N, C-alpha and C positions, 0 to 999 in steps of 0.2 A: 784460887778456884776460877774456872772459866766463867765469864759473865753470861754466856749464852750456851745452852745445851740443846742438841737436837734429840728428840725422843719420838718413838713410834707409839702414839696414843690414839690412833685412828679408830673411830667407832667403838668406844669402850662399852656403851650400852648394848651394842649389837653382840659383843662377845658374851655378855651375861645372858641376853635373851636366847642366843643359840644354845648355850649350856643348859638353860632351863628346858627348852624344847627337847634336847637330847636326853635329859634326865627322865622326863615323862615317857618318852618313847622306850627307853631301856627298862623302866619299871614294867611297862606293858609286855615287852619281850620276855623279861625274866619270869613273870608270873605265868605267861603262856607256855614257855618252854619247860619250866619246872613241873607244871601239871601234866604237860604232854609227855615229858620224860618218865614220870612215875607211871602214867597209864600205859605207855608203849614199851617201857623197860629199856629204853635206849640210854646207854651211858654217855655217848657222845652228845646227845641232846641235853642230858642233865649237866654235863660238863660245860656245854655252851650256856646253859641257864646260870650256872655258877659264875662263869666268866662275865655274863651280863650283869649279875649282881655286883661283882667287883667294879664293873663299869659305872653302875649307879653310885656306888660309894666314891669312886675316883672322880666322877663328874661333880658330885656334891662338894668334895674337897677342893676341886679346881674352881668351882663357883665361889665358895667361901674365900679362897685365896685371892681370886680375882677382885672380889669386893674389898677385901682387906688392903690389897695393894694400892687402892685409891684413897685410903685414909690419909689425912694430912699428918705431917711430922709434928712432934710436940717436944716440950722440954724433957720429958722422960723417954721419948722415942724419937731421937733426932733423925733417924732414917725412916720413920713411920713403919709401915709393914711391907716395904718394898721387896723384902726377901721371902715373903709368904708364898709366892708362886714357885720359887725354887724348892722350898720345903714340900709343897704339894706335889711337884714333879718327882721328888725323891720318894715320897710315900706311895705314889701311884706306880712307880717303877718297881718298888719293893713288893707290892701286892701282886703285880703281874708275875713276878718270879715265884713267889710263894704258891700262888694258885696253880701255876704250871707244874711245879714239883708234885703237888697233891694229885693233879690230874694224871700225871705219868705213873704214879704209884697205883692209883685206882685202875688205870688201863691195863697194867700188868696182871692185877688180880682178876679182872674180867676176861682177859685173853685166855687164861687157863680154864675158865668155865664160861664159854659163850652161851648166851641165852637167846631164844627166839624174840624178835622185836617187831612191833607193829609199825612197819615201814611207812605206811601211808601218812600217819600222823607226823612221823619224823620229817617227811618230805614237805608237808604243808607248813609246819612250824619253822623249818629251816628257811623256807622262802620268806616267811614273815620277818625272820631275823635279818636276812639279806636286804630286804627292802627298807626296814626301819633303820638298821645300822648304816646302810648306804646313804640314806638321807642325812643322818647325823654326821657322817664323814664329810659330806659336801658342805654342811653348815660350818664345820670347824676347820676345813682345809686351809683357807686363806690365813687365819690367825695362827695356825700351827707352824707357819714358815718363820715367824719372828718372835715367838713366845714359847719358852720351854714348858710352862704350865699347860698351855693350850696344846702343845705337841704331845704331852703325856696323855691328855684326854683323847686327843685325836688317835694316838696309837692304840689305846684301849678299844676304841670303837672300830678302827680299821682292822685290827687283829680279830675282833669278834665277828666282823663281817666275813673275813676270810674263813674263820672257823665255821660259820654258818654255811658257806659254800662247800666246805669239806663234809659237813654233816649231810647236806643235800646229796652230794655224790655217794656217800655211804648209804643213805636211804634208798637211792635208786638201785645200787648194787644189791642191797638186801631184798628189795621188792622183786627184782627180776632174776636174780641169780642165787638168792638165799645164802649169801656169803655173810654170815653174822659176825665173824671175827673181825671184819673190816671196821666195825664200830669201835673196837678197842684200839686198832692200829691208827685210825684217824684221831682218836683222843690223844694217843701218844705223840703223833706228829703236831697236833695243835699245841701240846705242852712244850715241845722242843722249840717251836716257832715263838711262843710267848717268852721263853727264856732268852732267845736270841735278841728280840727287839727290846726286852726289858733291861738287859744288861747294858746296852749302849746308853739308854736313858739314865740308868742308875749311875753309871760312871760319870756321865756329863754333869748330872745334878750334884753328885758327891764332890766333884772338883770345884764346883761353884760354891757349895756350902763351906768347903775347906779353904776357900780364897786362894786356890791355886792360880798361877799365871795361865791365862787362856792359851790353848794349844796353838792358835794362829799367831801368837805374839812371840817374836824372837827378842829376848831381853837385850842381847848384845847389839842387835840392830837399832833398838830404841836408844841405847846409850851412845852408840856411834853417831847417830843423827844429831843428838843434842850437843855432844861434845864438839861438833864442827862449828857451832855458833860462835862468832867472835866474842871475846871476853869470858867465855865459859871455860873453866878448867876441867871439871869432871862431874858428871852426874853419878851419884852413888847412893847406897842405902835405899835401893829401889823396891817398891811393892807395886804390883799391878794385879788387879782382880776385878771380877764382875760382881757388882752389887746385885744386879738382876739382868734380864735380857737387854734392857735399854741402856744401862749405865756401866761403862768401863772406866775404872778409876786408876790413876797413877799417883803415888805418893813417893817423894824422894827428897834427898838433900842435893843441893847444887852448889858446888865450890867454884868461886870466881877467881880470875887471874888478878883482878884489881878491886879496890874498894869503891864500888859503884854506888850511885845514888838510888833512892827508891824510884825516881822517875825513870832512870835507865833500866832498872830491874823490871818495871812494868812493861816497857817496850820489849825486852827480851822474853818476858813471860808470855806476852801475846804471840811472839814468834814461835815459842815452844808449843803453845796450845794449837797453833795453826798446823805445825808439823805433826804433832801427835794425833790430832783429829783427822788430818788429811791422809796420812800414811798408815795409821794403826787403829783408827776408829776409837781412840781414847778421848772421851768427852768430859771427863772430870779430872782436873789437874791440881795437885796440891804440892807446891815446891817450897822447901825451906832453904833460903839463900845463906851462903856461908863465905867467909874470906879469912884465910889463915887460921881456921879453927882446927884444933888438934882432935881429930876423931877418925875412926876407920874410914878409909876411902874405897873399900871394896864395893862392887855392885850390889852384892847381897851381904847384909850384915844381920846376924842373929840378934834380935832385940832381947 
């Protein structure tokens, strides 16, 4: 295992504080839009309120996961709760898609039977949603670039801000042109957009949960680089996976051409760690050294 590992742990308390602010803002938006949707009869406003409610849940899940990920490892939990944020991202992506499907179904029902809608209330409440969600998006934008959990929370808020923009456009069309069917159409489009962004996040988090090799890693390139080191015969039985956003692990067997000493192995191991860290961003390396051992020498071996 490498003695030094670089992780991105900047401003951990800021992450939590920004999530708390976003949670309270979304509770305010949810209550306002739910009441406004019932009074105005706007399905798109109610759908936006429902989406905001899922934002509240997702942000709470993200906050809890963010706190858990900072818990120290123990004898019973040797990795601690480092994968909690990956699980939170998976949950949040799943809720995005489920809510989107429900919105699309309801939009089809309302499209067949459009109803008059109090557009003034829709306009003002959609403006509230744009402002509050826009502020939350700015709070989480920086952290979303390097953390899958924060990205899932950010996407919930960003898509809801865009949904509020769509609701505002619909409110203006209903107010000035009495085009009430646009409420259902916008709800349908919001649902499609949620599925589109949710699927990408769901696929990414699922791959990490299943310990798949990260998409940016070419396993053959990794093996080729290590096999070029003097005295190394073959890197085999390789596993590469993300523990979380910060930790990329490699576990493998390394067959040597000669019976080297532990001191020589430490020198070679340091060279391997330098190559893997510099070229592939792999920052946790666990190598099992071997010499003349009779075992499968394929790159991938089914355990």
